[in-house]
C-alpha positions in Angstrom: 3.5 4.7 16.6 4.0 4.9 12.8 2.9 7.8 10.7 2.5 8.4 7.0 0.5 10.1 4.3 0.2 11.2 0.7 2.7 12.9 -1.5 1.2 16.4 -1.1 0.7 15.9 2.7 -3.0 16.8 2.5 -3.9 13.4 4.1 -1.9 12.1 7.1 -2.4 9.0 9.2 -1.1 7.3 12.3 -1.1 3.6 13.3 0.1 1.8 16.4 0.2 -1.7 17.7 1.4 -4.9 16.2 1.4 -5.5 12.4 -0.7 -8.5 11.4 1.2 -9.0 8.2 3.3 -7.1 5.6 3.1 -8.4 2.1 3.8 -7.4 -1.4 0.6 -8.1 -3.4 0.7 -9.0 -7.1 -3.1 -9.1 -7.8 -4.6 -7.4 -10.9 -6.8 -5.2 -8.7 -3.8 -3.7 -6.9 -2.0 -3.2 -10.2 -5.0 -1.4 -11.7 -5.4 0.8 -8.6 -1.7 1.7 -8.2 -0.5 1.7 -11.7 2.5 -0.4 -10.4 3.3 -4.1 -10.9 2.9 -4.8 -7.1 1.8 -3.0 -3.9 3.1 -3.4 -0.4 0.5 -3.7 2.3 0.8 -3.6 6.2 -2.3 -4.9 8.0 -3.3 -3.4 11.4 -6.4 -3.6 13.6 -8.8 -0.8 12.4 -9.1 0.5 16.0 -5.3 1.3 16.0 -5.5 3.4 12.8 -6.6 7.0 12.4 -6.5 9.8 9.8 -4.9 12.8 11.5 -5.1 15.4 8.7 -7.5 15.8 5.7 -9.9 13.2 4.4 -9.1 10.4 2.0 -11.4 9.7 -1.0 -12.9 6.2 -1.0 -13.4 4.1 -4.2 -15.2 0.8 -4.3 -12.8 -1.2 -6.5 -14.6 -4.5 -6.4 -17.4 -5.9 -4.2 -16.6 -5.0 -0.6 -13.1 -3.5 -1.3 -12.7 0.1 -0.5 -9.5 1.8 -1.6 -8.7 5.2 0.0 -6.5 7.8 -1.7 -5.7 11.5 -1.6 -8.2 13.4 -3.8 -5.5 16.1 -4.5 -2.4 14.1 -5.5 -3.9 10.7 -6.0 -1.6 8.8 -3.7 -3.1 5.4 -2.6 -3.1 5.2 1.2 -5.2 2.4 2.7 -7.6 -0.4 1.9 -10.6 -1.8 3.8 -12.7 -4.9 3.1 -14.9 -5.9 6.0 -15.9 -9.1 4.4 -12.5 -10.5 3.6 -10.5 -8.7 6.3 -12.9 -7.8 9.1 -11.6 -5.2 11.5 -8.4 -4.7 9.5 -7.0 -1.6 7.7 -4.3 -2.4 5.1 -1.9 0.5 4.7 0.2 1.0 1.6 3.5 0.7 3.4 5.4 2.8 0.9 3.4 5.8 2.3 5.0 5.5 5.7 7.3 8.3 6.8 9.9 5.6 7.6 9.0 3.2 4.7 12.7 2.0 4.2 12.6 0.6 7.7 9.7 -1.9 6.9 10.5 -4.6 4.4 7.6 -6.9 3.4 7.8 -10.4 4.8 5.9 -12.2 2.0 4.6 -12.0 -1.5 0.9 -12.8 -2.0 -1.4 -13.3 -5.0 1.6 -14.6 -7.0 -0.7 -16.5 -9.3 -1.5 -13.0 -10.8 2.1 -11.8 -10.7 3.4 -10.2 -14.0 5.9 -12.7 -15.4 8.8 -10.2 -15.5 8.5 -9.6 -11.8 10.0 -13.0 -11.0 13.3 -12.1 -12.6 14.0 -8.5 -11.5 17.4 -9.5 -10.1 18.7 -10.3 -13.6 18.1 -6.7 -14.9 20.8 -4.1 -15.0 20.7 -1.7 -12.1 21.4 2.1 -12.0 21.4 4.2 -8.9 19.9 7.1 -10.8 18.3 7.5 -14.2 20.9 6.2 -16.8 22.9 9.0 -18.5 22.2 11.6 -15.8 
């Protein structure tokens, strides 16, 4: 059993069972939704997912794509598209309580990847904000 939720803890969820895939998505739709250069998704059977506290707001981002997020703090939580991914709930894996324990196993939609994302290992690194 995995659990997670939004930043303000108004919406919480649980999921169990085997993960179908865990991938870092580079598509423009995910970028627009998250405000980040990529989003990590873990796919589970919908029957194994449940919201345990609060209620997420749903936004139809494109066609049959429904993005669910906290209406209070804005944290993106999960994605449903019954046409492309029938019976699947894609969880934004960074919202898991134990997110550091779950590394993505692939990158998808790399045709839309921002060019600078391919060379991140060449950038200087700082454990905290520089100068603090």
